[in-house]
PDB file of N, CA, C and O in Angstrom:
ATOM      1  N   MET A   1     110.261 109.301  61.300  1.00  0.00           N
ATOM      2  CA  MET A   1     111.678 109.488  61.726  1.00  0.00           C
ATOM      3  C   MET A   1     111.682 109.467  62.919  1.00  0.00           C
ATOM      4  O   MET A   1     110.656 109.575  63.590  1.00  0.00           O
ATOM      5  N   ILE A   2     112.954 109.309  63.439  1.00  0.00           N
ATOM      6  CA  ILE A   2     112.939 109.455  65.078  1.00  0.00           C
ATOM      7  C   ILE A   2     114.419 110.509  65.463  1.00  0.00           C
ATOM      8  O   ILE A   2     115.566 110.428  65.024  1.00  0.00           O
ATOM      9  N   ASP A   3     113.936 111.265  66.241  1.00  0.00           N
ATOM     10  CA  ASP A   3     115.311 112.129  66.519  1.00  0.00           C
ATOM     11  C   ASP A   3     116.354 111.459  67.695  1.00  0.00           C
ATOM     12  O   ASP A   3     115.982 110.595  68.488  1.00  0.00           O
ATOM     13  N   GLN A   4     117.308 111.852  67.664  1.00  0.00           N
ATOM     14  CA  GLN A   4     118.240 111.134  68.468  1.00  0.00           C
ATOM     15  C   GLN A   4     118.146 111.698  69.867  1.00  0.00           C
ATOM     16  O   GLN A   4     118.457 111.097  70.896  1.00  0.00           O
ATOM     17  N   ASN A   5     117.652 112.995  69.767  1.00  0.00           N
ATOM     18  CA  ASN A   5     117.323 113.555  71.239  1.00  0.00           C
ATOM     19  C   ASN A   5     116.060 112.840  71.860  1.00  0.00           C
ATOM     20  O   ASN A   5     115.894 113.053  73.062  1.00  0.00           O
ATOM     21  N   LEU A   6     115.194 112.070  71.262  1.00  0.00           N
ATOM     22  CA  LEU A   6     114.139 111.303  71.741  1.00  0.00           C
ATOM     23  C   LEU A   6     114.893 109.892  72.243  1.00  0.00           C
ATOM     24  O   LEU A   6     114.647 109.463  73.370  1.00  0.00           O
ATOM     25  N   LEU A   7     115.746 109.249  71.427  1.00  0.00           N
ATOM     26  CA  LEU A   7     116.247 108.097  71.642  1.00  0.00           C
ATOM     27  C   LEU A   7     117.224 108.223  73.000  1.00  0.00           C
ATOM     28  O   LEU A   7     117.343 107.298  73.804  1.00  0.00           O
ATOM     29  N   ASP A   8     117.838 109.387  73.115  1.00  0.00           N
ATOM     30  CA  ASP A   8     118.295 109.488  74.446  1.00  0.00           C
ATOM     31  C   ASP A   8     117.693 109.720  75.589  1.00  0.00           C
ATOM     32  O   ASP A   8     118.211 109.456  76.674  1.00  0.00           O
ATOM     33  N   ALA A   9     116.409 110.298  75.428  1.00  0.00           N
ATOM     34  CA  ALA A   9     115.515 110.321  76.481  1.00  0.00           C
ATOM     35  C   ALA A   9     114.865 109.030  76.758  1.00  0.00           C
ATOM     36  O   ALA A   9     114.540 108.751  77.911  1.00  0.00           O
ATOM     37  N   VAL A  10     114.674 108.296  75.867  1.00  0.00           N
ATOM     38  CA  VAL A  10     114.225 107.083  76.069  1.00  0.00           C
ATOM     39  C   VAL A  10     115.024 106.128  77.021  1.00  0.00           C
ATOM     40  O   VAL A  10     114.561 105.444  77.934  1.00  0.00           O
ATOM     41  N   LYS A  11     116.666 106.261  76.502  1.00  0.00           N
ATOM     42  CA  LYS A  11     117.514 105.560  77.216  1.00  0.00           C
ATOM     43  C   LYS A  11     117.661 105.907  78.586  1.00  0.00           C
ATOM     44  O   LYS A  11     117.763 105.097  79.507  1.00  0.00           O
ATOM     45  N   THR A  12     117.667 107.196  78.685  1.00  0.00           N
ATOM     46  CA  THR A  12     117.776 107.657  80.142  1.00  0.00           C
ATOM     47  C   THR A  12     116.633 107.254  81.124  1.00  0.00           C
ATOM     48  O   THR A  12     116.785 106.977  82.314  1.00  0.00           O
ATOM     49  N   TYR A  13     115.604 107.266  80.509  1.00  0.00           N
ATOM     50  CA  TYR A  13     114.283 106.691  81.235  1.00  0.00           C
ATOM     51  C   TYR A  13     114.447 105.222  81.429  1.00  0.00           C
ATOM     52  O   TYR A  13     113.950 104.762  82.457  1.00  0.00           O
ATOM     53  N   SER A  14     115.052 104.418  80.629  1.00  0.00           N
ATOM     54  CA  SER A  14     114.773 103.020  80.627  1.00  0.00           C
ATOM     55  C   SER A  14     115.939 102.607  82.076  1.00  0.00           C
ATOM     56  O   SER A  14     115.891 101.682  82.887  1.00  0.00           O
ATOM     57  N   GLU A  15     116.750 103.554  81.944  1.00  0.00           N
ATOM     58  CA  GLU A  15     117.972 103.078  82.935  1.00  0.00           C
ATOM     59  C   GLU A  15     117.273 102.881  84.218  1.00  0.00           C
ATOM     60  O   GLU A  15     117.620 101.876  84.838  1.00  0.00           O
ATOM     61  N   ASN A  16     116.242 103.721  84.824  1.00  0.00           N
ATOM     62  CA  ASN A  16     115.317 103.246  86.156  1.00  0.00           C
ATOM     63  C   ASN A  16     114.359 102.320  85.844  1.00  0.00           C
ATOM     64  O   ASN A  16     113.589 102.116  86.782  1.00  0.00           O
ATOM     65  N   MET A  17     114.118 101.633  84.763  1.00  0.00           N
ATOM     66  CA  MET A  17     113.059 100.911  84.819  1.00  0.00           C
ATOM     67  C   MET A  17     113.373  99.450  85.652  1.00  0.00           C
ATOM     68  O   MET A  17     114.523  99.018  85.572  1.00  0.00           O
ATOM     69  N   THR A  18     112.486  98.773  86.358  1.00  0.00           N
ATOM     70  CA  THR A  18     112.679  97.762  87.129  1.00  0.00           C
ATOM     71  C   THR A  18     112.433  96.460  86.142  1.00  0.00           C
ATOM     72  O   THR A  18     113.196  95.493  86.147  1.00  0.00           O
ATOM     73  N   ARG A  19     111.320  96.556  85.332  1.00  0.00           N
ATOM     74  CA  ARG A  19     110.813  95.528  84.561  1.00  0.00           C
ATOM     75  C   ARG A  19     110.827  95.660  83.155  1.00  0.00           C
ATOM     76  O   ARG A  19     110.474  96.722  82.642  1.00  0.00           O
ATOM     77  N   PRO A  20     111.178  94.742  82.506  1.00  0.00           N
ATOM     78  CA  PRO A  20     111.182  95.034  80.823  1.00  0.00           C
ATOM     79  C   PRO A  20     109.819  95.287  79.993  1.00  0.00           C
ATOM     80  O   PRO A  20     108.734  94.996  80.495  1.00  0.00           O
ATOM     81  N   ILE A  21     109.918  95.811  78.774  1.00  0.00           N
ATOM     82  CA  ILE A  21     109.064  96.215  78.304  1.00  0.00           C
ATOM     83  C   ILE A  21     109.135  95.605  76.867  1.00  0.00           C
ATOM     84  O   ILE A  21     110.175  95.743  76.222  1.00  0.00           O
ATOM     85  N   THR A  22     107.963  94.868  76.291  1.00  0.00           N
ATOM     86  CA  THR A  22     107.981  94.223  75.054  1.00  0.00           C
ATOM     87  C   THR A  22     106.967  95.048  74.089  1.00  0.00           C
ATOM     88  O   THR A  22     105.817  95.223  74.491  1.00  0.00           O
ATOM     89  N   PHE A  23     107.312  95.491  72.993  1.00  0.00           N
ATOM     90  CA  PHE A  23     106.612  96.278  72.188  1.00  0.00           C
ATOM     91  C   PHE A  23     106.070  94.996  70.987  1.00  0.00           C
ATOM     92  O   PHE A  23     106.845  94.359  70.273  1.00  0.00           O
ATOM     93  N   VAL A  24     104.782  94.868  71.006  1.00  0.00           N
ATOM     94  CA  VAL A  24     104.418  93.865  70.004  1.00  0.00           C
ATOM     95  C   VAL A  24     103.405  94.383  68.907  1.00  0.00           C
ATOM     96  O   VAL A  24     102.287  94.797  69.214  1.00  0.00           O
ATOM     97  N   LEU A  25     103.757  94.345  67.921  1.00  0.00           N
ATOM     98  CA  LEU A  25     103.197  94.707  66.764  1.00  0.00           C
ATOM     99  C   LEU A  25     101.876  93.858  66.084  1.00  0.00           C
ATOM    100  O   LEU A  25     101.981  92.661  65.815  1.00  0.00           O
ATOM    101  N   GLY A  26     101.076  94.348  65.929  1.00  0.00           N
ATOM    102  CA  GLY A  26      99.901  93.367  65.493  1.00  0.00           C
ATOM    103  C   GLY A  26      99.783  93.127  63.981  1.00  0.00           C
ATOM    104  O   GLY A  26     100.126  93.973  63.155  1.00  0.00           O
ATOM    105  N   SER A  27      99.383  92.177  63.731  1.00  0.00           N
ATOM    106  CA  SER A  27      99.033  91.903  62.069  1.00  0.00           C
ATOM    107  C   SER A  27      98.224  92.936  61.424  1.00  0.00           C
ATOM    108  O   SER A  27      97.364  93.550  62.056  1.00  0.00           O
ATOM    109  N   GLY A  28      98.488  93.167  60.089  1.00  0.00           N
ATOM    110  CA  GLY A  28      97.847  94.109  59.460  1.00  0.00           C
ATOM    111  C   GLY A  28      98.756  94.806  58.557  1.00  0.00           C
ATOM    112  O   GLY A  28      99.967  94.640  58.701  1.00  0.00           O
ATOM    113  N   GLU A  29      98.250  95.658  57.535  1.00  0.00           N
ATOM    114  CA  GLU A  29      99.161  96.370  56.438  1.00  0.00           C
ATOM    115  C   GLU A  29      98.311  97.781  56.528  1.00  0.00           C
ATOM    116  O   GLU A  29      97.092  97.895  56.657  1.00  0.00           O
ATOM    117  N   HIS A  30      99.139  98.649  56.440  1.00  0.00           N
ATOM    118  CA  HIS A  30      98.860 100.139  56.426  1.00  0.00           C
ATOM    119  C   HIS A  30     100.201 100.982  55.641  1.00  0.00           C
ATOM    120  O   HIS A  30     101.242 100.379  55.384  1.00  0.00           O
ATOM    121  N   ASP A  31     100.031 102.266  55.350  1.00  0.00           N
ATOM    122  CA  ASP A  31     101.052 102.660  54.519  1.00  0.00           C
ATOM    123  C   ASP A  31     102.249 102.972  55.301  1.00  0.00           C
ATOM    124  O   ASP A  31     103.356 103.112  54.781  1.00  0.00           O
ATOM    125  N   LYS A  32     101.994 103.089  56.685  1.00  0.00           N
ATOM    126  CA  LYS A  32     103.359 103.727  57.613  1.00  0.00           C
ATOM    127  C   LYS A  32     103.651 102.555  58.318  1.00  0.00           C
ATOM    128  O   LYS A  32     104.416 102.804  59.250  1.00  0.00           O
ATOM    129  N   ARG A  33     103.296 101.196  58.228  1.00  0.00           N
ATOM    130  CA  ARG A  33     103.773 100.237  58.776  1.00  0.00           C
ATOM    131  C   ARG A  33     105.356  99.960  58.777  1.00  0.00           C
ATOM    132  O   ARG A  33     105.884  99.517  59.796  1.00  0.00           O
ATOM    133  N   ALA A  34     106.005 100.193  57.771  1.00  0.00           N
ATOM    134  CA  ALA A  34     107.558 100.015  57.805  1.00  0.00           C
ATOM    135  C   ALA A  34     108.152 101.133  58.392  1.00  0.00           C
ATOM    136  O   ALA A  34     109.366 101.070  58.587  1.00  0.00           O
ATOM    137  N   GLU A  35     107.313 102.542  58.841  1.00  0.00           N
ATOM    138  CA  GLU A  35     108.004 103.537  59.523  1.00  0.00           C
ATOM    139  C   GLU A  35     107.675 102.909  60.911  1.00  0.00           C
ATOM    140  O   GLU A  35     108.658 102.833  61.649  1.00  0.00           O
ATOM    141  N   LEU A  36     106.812 102.567  61.289  1.00  0.00           N
ATOM    142  CA  LEU A  36     106.309 102.112  62.580  1.00  0.00           C
ATOM    143  C   LEU A  36     107.432 101.012  63.169  1.00  0.00           C
ATOM    144  O   LEU A  36     107.927 101.017  64.296  1.00  0.00           O
ATOM    145  N   ILE A  37     107.679 100.105  62.118  1.00  0.00           N
ATOM    146  CA  ILE A  37     108.624  98.960  62.535  1.00  0.00           C
ATOM    147  C   ILE A  37     109.876  99.693  62.748  1.00  0.00           C
ATOM    148  O   ILE A  37     110.566  99.439  63.735  1.00  0.00           O
ATOM    149  N   ASP A  38     110.172 100.467  62.006  1.00  0.00           N
ATOM    150  CA  ASP A  38     111.806 101.229  62.271  1.00  0.00           C
ATOM    151  C   ASP A  38     111.664 101.847  63.682  1.00  0.00           C
ATOM    152  O   ASP A  38     112.518 101.680  64.553  1.00  0.00           O
ATOM    153  N   PHE A  39     110.570 102.548  63.851  1.00  0.00           N
ATOM    154  CA  PHE A  39     110.411 103.353  65.176  1.00  0.00           C
ATOM    155  C   PHE A  39     110.413 102.492  66.390  1.00  0.00           C
ATOM    156  O   PHE A  39     111.175 102.837  67.293  1.00  0.00           O
ATOM    157  N   LEU A  40     109.731 101.497  66.546  1.00  0.00           N
ATOM    158  CA  LEU A  40     109.585 100.497  67.667  1.00  0.00           C
ATOM    159  C   LEU A  40     110.991  99.800  67.732  1.00  0.00           C
ATOM    160  O   LEU A  40     111.441  99.526  68.845  1.00  0.00           O
ATOM    161  N   SER A  41     111.746  99.484  66.543  1.00  0.00           N
ATOM    162  CA  SER A  41     113.110  98.658  66.653  1.00  0.00           C
ATOM    163  C   SER A  41     114.259  99.779  67.224  1.00  0.00           C
ATOM    164  O   SER A  41     115.246  99.423  67.867  1.00  0.00           O
ATOM    165  N   LYS A  42     114.003 100.978  66.931  1.00  0.00           N
ATOM    166  CA  LYS A  42     114.973 101.660  67.461  1.00  0.00           C
ATOM    167  C   LYS A  42     114.881 102.009  69.038  1.00  0.00           C
ATOM    168  O   LYS A  42     115.817 102.029  69.837  1.00  0.00           O
ATOM    169  N   ILE A  43     113.555 102.269  69.273  1.00  0.00           N
ATOM    170  CA  ILE A  43     112.981 102.470  70.577  1.00  0.00           C
ATOM    171  C   ILE A  43     113.568 101.345  71.642  1.00  0.00           C
ATOM    172  O   ILE A  43     114.136 101.649  72.691  1.00  0.00           O
ATOM    173  N   ALA A  44     113.357 100.140  71.236  1.00  0.00           N
ATOM    174  CA  ALA A  44     113.702  98.823  72.096  1.00  0.00           C
ATOM    175  C   ALA A  44     114.868  98.714  71.816  1.00  0.00           C
ATOM    176  O   ALA A  44     115.426  97.990  72.641  1.00  0.00           O
ATOM    177  N   GLY A  45     115.767  99.210  70.773  1.00  0.00           N
ATOM    178  CA  GLY A  45     117.361  99.145  70.557  1.00  0.00           C
ATOM    179  C   GLY A  45     118.054  99.929  71.826  1.00  0.00           C
ATOM    180  O   GLY A  45     119.235  99.720  72.106  1.00  0.00           O
ATOM    181  N   THR A  46     117.346 100.727  72.475  1.00  0.00           N
ATOM    182  CA  THR A  46     117.693 101.750  73.250  1.00  0.00           C
ATOM    183  C   THR A  46     118.532 101.241  74.540  1.00  0.00           C
ATOM    184  O   THR A  46     119.475 101.791  75.109  1.00  0.00           O
ATOM    185  N   THR A  47     117.844  99.940  74.833  1.00  0.00           N
ATOM    186  CA  THR A  47     118.354  99.032  76.123  1.00  0.00           C
ATOM    187  C   THR A  47     117.796  97.646  76.139  1.00  0.00           C
ATOM    188  O   THR A  47     116.791  97.344  75.496  1.00  0.00           O
ATOM    189  N   ASP A  48     118.494  96.774  76.919  1.00  0.00           N
ATOM    190  CA  ASP A  48     118.167  95.399  76.797  1.00  0.00           C
ATOM    191  C   ASP A  48     117.022  95.290  77.527  1.00  0.00           C
ATOM    192  O   ASP A  48     116.470  94.191  77.502  1.00  0.00           O
ATOM    193  N   LYS A  49     116.442  96.325  78.289  1.00  0.00           N
ATOM    194  CA  LYS A  49     115.329  95.969  79.040  1.00  0.00           C
ATOM    195  C   LYS A  49     113.759  96.204  78.121  1.00  0.00           C
ATOM    196  O   LYS A  49     112.608  96.063  78.534  1.00  0.00           O
ATOM    197  N   ASN A  50     114.228  96.586  76.836  1.00  0.00           N
ATOM    198  CA  ASN A  50     113.039  96.835  75.906  1.00  0.00           C
ATOM    199  C   ASN A  50     113.146  95.805  74.654  1.00  0.00           C
ATOM    200  O   ASN A  50     114.269  95.525  74.235  1.00  0.00           O
ATOM    201  N   GLN A  51     111.972  95.227  74.038  1.00  0.00           N
ATOM    202  CA  GLN A  51     112.193  94.193  73.073  1.00  0.00           C
ATOM    203  C   GLN A  51     111.004  94.602  72.151  1.00  0.00           C
ATOM    204  O   GLN A  51     109.934  95.118  72.472  1.00  0.00           O
ATOM    205  N   PHE A  52     111.472  94.237  70.912  1.00  0.00           N
ATOM    206  CA  PHE A  52     110.148  94.249  69.937  1.00  0.00           C
ATOM    207  C   PHE A  52     109.983  93.050  69.321  1.00  0.00           C
ATOM    208  O   PHE A  52     110.944  92.375  68.952  1.00  0.00           O
ATOM    209  N   ARG A  53     109.058  92.786  69.202  1.00  0.00           N
ATOM    210  CA  ARG A  53     108.806  91.356  68.205  1.00  0.00           C
ATOM    211  C   ARG A  53     107.554  91.646  67.263  1.00  0.00           C
ATOM    212  O   ARG A  53     107.172  90.792  66.464  1.00  0.00           O
TER     213      ARG A  53
END
């Protein structure tokens, strides 16, 4: 689970970024994959400078 305070901190930090970041999830299966996808999606969703694919 991701805390709103963490999302706010990432958003604030991202405002000063000059280049975009792309999070790329490798193939594979594990018990926490769904949580990882949710986490990365939320982090990437804090700004248009972040992407998740």
